[in-house]
C-alpha positions as CSV (number, residue, x, y, z in Angstrom):
1,M,145.4,43.0,165.2
2,D,147.3,39.8,165.8
3,F,150.4,40.9,164.0
4,P,153.0,43.5,165.0
5,L,152.7,47.0,163.7
6,D,155.7,46.7,161.4
7,L,154.0,44.2,159.1
8,A,150.7,46.1,158.7
9,G,152.2,48.1,155.8
10,A,152.2,44.9,153.7
11,L,148.4,44.9,153.8
12,G,148.0,48.2,151.9
13,G,149.9,51.0,153.6
14,R,152.0,53.2,151.4
15,V,155.3,54.5,152.9
16,Q,155.5,58.3,153.1
17,P,158.6,60.4,153.5
18,Y,159.7,60.8,157.1
19,S,158.6,64.0,158.7
20,M,158.4,65.2,162.3
21,S,156.6,68.4,163.0
22,T,158.1,70.8,165.6
23,K,154.7,72.4,166.2
24,E,153.9,72.4,169.9
25,H,150.5,71.5,171.5
26,S,148.8,74.3,173.1
27,S,148.1,72.4,176.2
28,G,151.1,70.2,176.9
29,G,153.9,72.3,175.4
30,K,155.5,69.1,173.9
31,A,156.6,68.7,170.3
32,H,154.1,66.9,168.2
33,F,155.3,63.3,167.5
34,D,154.1,62.0,164.1
35,R,153.4,58.3,164.8
36,R,152.9,57.5,161.1
37,A,156.2,59.1,160.1
38,F,157.9,57.2,163.0
39,R,156.4,54.0,161.8
40,N,157.5,54.6,158.2
41,A,161.0,55.5,159.3
42,L,161.2,52.2,161.2
43,G,160.2,50.5,158.0
44,R,163.5,51.6,156.5
45,F,165.2,49.0,158.6
46,P,165.0,45.7,156.6
47,T,163.9,42.6,158.6
48,G,163.2,39.0,158.1
49,V,159.6,37.7,158.3
50,T,158.6,35.0,160.7
51,V,155.5,33.1,161.8
52,V,155.3,32.5,165.5
53,T,153.3,29.4,166.5
54,T,152.1,27.9,169.7
55,L,149.1,26.0,171.2
56,T,146.1,27.2,173.2
57,P,145.5,25.5,176.6
58,D,143.1,23.2,174.7
59,G,145.7,22.2,172.3
60,V,144.5,24.2,169.3
61,P,147.4,25.6,167.1
62,I,147.6,29.3,166.7
63,G,150.1,31.4,164.8
64,L,150.7,35.0,163.5
65,T,153.1,36.8,161.2
66,A,155.8,38.9,162.9
67,N,159.0,40.6,161.9
68,S,159.9,41.9,165.3
69,F,162.1,38.8,165.9
70,S,165.6,39.4,167.1
71,S,168.5,37.6,168.7
72,V,169.4,38.5,172.3
73,S,172.1,36.3,173.6
74,L,174.3,33.4,172.6
75,D,175.0,32.1,176.1
76,P,172.4,31.4,177.1
77,P,170.7,31.2,173.7
78,L,167.9,33.8,173.9
79,V,165.7,35.5,171.3
80,L,162.8,38.0,171.5
81,W,159.8,39.2,169.6
82,S,157.0,41.5,170.5
83,L,153.2,41.4,170.2
84,A,150.7,44.3,170.5
85,K,148.8,44.5,173.8
86,S,145.6,44.8,171.7
87,A,146.2,41.4,170.0
88,S,143.5,38.9,170.8
89,T,146.1,36.1,171.0
90,L,148.3,37.9,173.5
91,P,146.9,36.1,176.6
92,I,147.6,32.8,175.0
93,F,151.2,33.6,174.1
94,L,151.9,35.1,177.5
95,K,150.8,31.8,179.2
96,A,152.1,29.3,176.6
97,P,155.1,27.3,177.9
98,H,156.6,26.9,174.4
99,Y,156.4,28.7,171.0
100,A,158.2,28.4,167.8
101,I,159.8,31.1,165.5
102,N,159.5,29.9,161.9
103,V,161.7,32.1,159.7
104,L,160.0,32.2,156.3
105,A,161.8,31.5,153.0
106,A,161.6,33.7,150.0
107,D,158.9,31.6,148.4
108,Q,156.6,31.8,151.4
109,I,154.9,35.2,150.9
110,A,151.5,33.5,150.8
111,L,152.2,32.0,154.2
112,S,153.1,35.5,155.6
113,R,149.9,36.9,154.3
114,Q,147.8,33.9,155.5
115,F,149.1,34.2,159.0
116,A,148.6,38.0,159.0
117,S,145.0,37.6,157.9
118,L,142.2,38.3,160.5
119,R,139.9,35.8,158.9
120,G,139.8,32.1,158.2
121,D,141.8,29.2,159.4
122,R,145.4,30.3,159.3
123,F,146.7,26.7,159.3
124,K,144.6,25.6,156.4
125,G,146.7,23.8,153.8
126,V,149.9,24.5,155.8
127,K,152.3,21.5,156.2
128,C,153.5,21.2,159.8
129,R,155.3,18.8,162.1
130,L,155.1,18.8,165.9
131,G,157.9,20.4,167.9
132,L,158.6,20.7,171.6
133,G,155.4,20.8,173.6
134,G,153.4,19.9,170.5
135,V,153.9,23.3,169.0
136,P,153.5,23.3,165.2
137,I,156.6,23.7,163.1
138,I,156.0,25.0,159.6
139,E,157.8,23.1,156.8
140,G,159.7,24.8,154.1
141,C,161.2,27.6,156.2
142,T,164.8,28.7,156.2
143,A,165.2,28.4,160.0
144,W,163.3,27.3,163.1
145,F,163.7,28.2,166.8
146,E,161.8,26.2,169.4
147,C,161.6,28.3,172.5
148,H,160.7,28.0,176.2
149,N,158.7,31.1,177.2
150,V,161.0,32.6,179.9
151,A,160.3,36.3,180.2
152,R,157.9,39.1,179.3
153,H,158.6,42.8,179.4
154,D,156.4,45.8,179.0
155,G,157.3,47.7,175.8
156,G,154.8,50.6,175.4
157,D,151.9,49.4,173.4
158,H,153.6,46.0,172.9
159,I,154.7,43.2,175.1
160,I,158.3,41.9,174.5
161,L,158.5,38.1,174.8
162,V,161.9,36.5,175.5
163,G,162.4,32.9,174.6
164,A,165.1,30.4,175.6
165,V,166.0,28.4,172.5
166,E,165.9,24.7,173.3
167,R,166.2,23.4,169.8
168,F,166.8,25.0,166.4
169,A,167.4,24.0,162.7
170,E,168.2,25.7,159.4
171,A,167.8,25.0,155.7
172,D,169.8,26.4,152.8
173,R,167.0,28.5,151.5
174,R,167.0,32.2,150.7
175,A,165.0,34.2,153.3
176,L,162.0,36.4,152.8
177,A,162.7,40.1,153.7
178,F,160.4,43.0,154.5
179,H,161.4,46.6,153.8
180,V,159.5,49.9,153.3
181,G,156.1,48.3,153.3
182,G,156.9,45.5,150.8
183,Y,158.4,42.0,150.5
184,H,161.9,41.6,149.2
185,I,164.4,38.8,148.6
186,T,167.8,38.6,150.3
187,A,170.7,38.5,147.9
188,H,174.5,38.9,148.0
189,H,175.7,42.5,147.5
190,P,178.0,42.6,144.5
191,E,180.9,43.8,146.6
192,S,180.6,40.7,148.8
193,L,181.0,38.3,145.9
194,P,184.4,36.8,145.3
195,Q,186.4,38.5,142.5
196,P,188.8,36.1,141.0
197,D,192.2,37.4,140.0
198,G,192.9,37.7,136.3
199,Q,189.2,37.6,135.3
200,R,188.7,37.9,131.6
201,F,186.7,40.8,130.3
202,I,184.3,38.5,128.5
203,D,183.6,36.6,131.7
204,D,182.1,39.7,133.3
205,H,180.6,41.5,130.3
206,L,176.8,41.8,130.3
207,L,176.3,41.2,126.6
208,Y,178.3,38.0,126.6
209,L,176.7,36.7,129.8
210,L,173.2,37.3,128.4
211,A,174.0,35.7,125.1
212,R,175.8,32.7,126.7
213,A,173.0,32.1,129.2
214,S,170.4,32.3,126.5
215,H,172.3,29.9,124.3
216,L,172.8,27.3,127.1
217,A,169.2,27.7,128.5
218,S,167.5,27.4,125.1
219,G,169.6,24.6,123.6
220,Q,167.6,21.6,125.0
221,F,164.2,23.1,124.3
222,H,165.2,24.1,120.8
223,A,166.4,20.5,120.3
224,L,162.9,19.3,121.2
225,L,161.4,21.7,118.7
226,K,163.7,20.4,116.0
227,F,162.8,16.8,116.9
228,R,159.1,17.7,116.4
229,K,159.9,19.5,113.2
230,I,158.7,22.8,114.6
231,P,160.8,25.9,113.6
232,V,161.9,28.2,116.4
233,S,160.2,31.0,114.5
234,H,156.8,29.2,114.6
235,W,157.2,28.6,118.3
236,R,157.9,32.2,119.1
237,V,154.9,33.4,117.1
238,L,152.6,30.9,118.6
239,A,153.8,31.7,122.1
240,A,153.2,35.4,121.5
241,L,149.7,34.8,120.2
242,S,148.8,32.1,122.8
243,T,146.6,34.5,124.8
244,G,144.2,34.7,121.8
245,E,144.8,38.5,121.3
246,A,145.3,39.6,117.7
247,M,148.5,41.5,117.0
248,T,149.8,43.6,114.2
249,I,152.9,42.5,112.3
250,S,155.0,45.4,113.7
251,A,154.0,44.6,117.4
252,L,154.6,40.9,116.8
253,A,158.0,41.6,115.3
254,R,159.2,43.4,118.5
255,I,158.2,40.4,120.6
256,V,159.5,37.6,118.5
257,L,162.7,39.4,117.7
258,F,162.4,39.3,113.9
259,K,162.5,42.1,111.3
260,Q,159.1,42.7,109.7
261,P,160.0,41.3,106.2
262,T,161.4,38.1,107.8
263,L,158.3,37.8,110.0
264,T,155.9,38.4,107.1
265,K,157.5,35.3,105.4
266,V,157.1,33.3,108.6
267,I,153.5,34.3,108.9
268,D,152.9,33.3,105.2
269,R,154.2,29.8,106.0
270,M,152.2,29.5,109.2
271,A,149.0,30.6,107.5
272,L,149.5,27.8,104.9
273,L,149.7,25.4,107.8
274,A,146.5,26.9,109.3
275,L,148.3,27.8,112.5
276,V,147.5,31.5,112.2
277,R,145.2,33.7,110.1
278,R,145.4,37.3,109.0
279,S,142.7,39.9,108.7
280,A,142.6,43.7,108.2
281,S,142.2,45.9,111.2
282,A,138.7,47.3,111.7
283,T,140.2,50.7,112.7
284,D,143.0,50.9,110.1
285,R,142.7,48.9,106.9
286,R,146.4,49.3,106.3
287,Q,147.2,47.3,109.4
288,V,147.2,43.5,109.2
289,L,146.2,41.6,112.3
290,V,147.5,38.1,113.0
291,R,145.5,35.7,115.2
292,I,146.2,32.1,116.3
293,T,143.8,29.4,115.0
294,G,142.3,26.4,116.7
295,E,145.1,24.3,115.2
296,G,147.7,26.7,116.4
297,R,146.2,26.6,119.9
298,R,146.3,22.8,120.0
299,L,150.0,22.8,119.0
300,V,151.1,25.6,121.3
301,R,149.3,24.2,124.3
302,G,151.6,21.2,124.6
303,L,154.6,23.3,123.8
304,L,153.8,25.8,126.6
305,N,153.7,22.9,129.1
306,R,157.0,21.6,127.8
307,A,158.5,25.1,128.0
308,K,157.4,25.6,131.6
309,K,158.9,22.2,132.5
310,H,162.1,23.1,130.7
311,E,162.3,26.4,132.6
312,S,161.7,24.6,135.9
313,D,164.6,22.3,135.1
314,V,166.9,25.1,134.1
315,L,166.2,27.1,137.3
316,A,166.3,24.1,139.6
317,A,169.8,25.1,140.8
318,C,168.5,28.5,141.9
319,M,167.7,29.1,145.6
320,A,164.1,30.1,146.5
321,G,163.3,33.5,145.1
322,E,166.3,33.8,142.9
323,A,164.4,32.9,139.7
324,A,161.8,35.6,140.4
325,Q,164.5,38.1,141.2
326,L,166.3,37.3,137.9
327,K,163.1,37.7,135.8
328,A,162.3,41.0,137.5
329,A,165.8,42.3,136.8
330,L,165.6,41.2,133.1
331,R,162.1,42.8,132.7
332,A,163.4,46.1,134.2
333,L,166.4,46.0,131.9
334,I,164.1,45.4,128.9
335,D,161.8,48.2,129.9
336,Q,164.7,50.6,130.3
337,L,166.4,49.7,127.0
338,G,163.0,49.7,125.2
339,D,162.3,53.2,126.5
340,A,165.8,54.3,125.5
341,G,165.3,52.9,122.0
């Protein structure tokens, strides 16, 4: 494989609890060393994710995903990374005069997987510029280190490569992280955030923050709906039904945040406008199913595009990965509170 052992877990390995057997081998008398458990234990140490790039002697760009990158020295500026002795690209990296360490940003998971793949052109569709020695520098990363290949050391089943940093750069982007076999996003620990003196209760209260954020985020989009004479209630129902799947009134009420009697009146008005239609469930005649109509699809299609654009504008101030992290946290909170209810 052309990527270090510590990233292989991202391609399907499941982390198991650490265990190390004390059973001795009958021949050598040494304690049995569980390599898989050792590998899993190493995965408990969070790392960044990099793509290391260089050129073949013929000038062909090559690159691979690695998270064995580490700093060595500030004076002189030295960094290191390691590559398996079994890697097909090892001879090229050993002889290459220069290579670049591209530290991936939080939104570059696809690049990490692409450069860890054993098939296809790893540089396909990747925007690069030329660095020292013509080495490709990947755009959109959070940091770059252009290195002169100065030393190699034996490291068991890996070779440790030490590079002298000749040029580097950084961008204000959140980094991609790797931990216990999966990708993560770096974020400030709550205890590291500044805590202003005399902070009001309401400024740090979850319910207020959720309500205030919802009010501010939805205001502009709701103004658009008002301009187009589309009630917010109609928008919520159409968005919920936009996949084409029929839903019961009770299920729909939980999604659109209306009580059933209120929602029934909304559905009555939307049915008169031919935006939805109702039918009895084939399995339970007491249940009424609601489906979106062709007219409803036409209307909601444009609204969904505007909603996505509005969301992008609202989240423009977030650093890479923060939006996904926020959504994941909200979904987890909804699931937890929904189960509790």
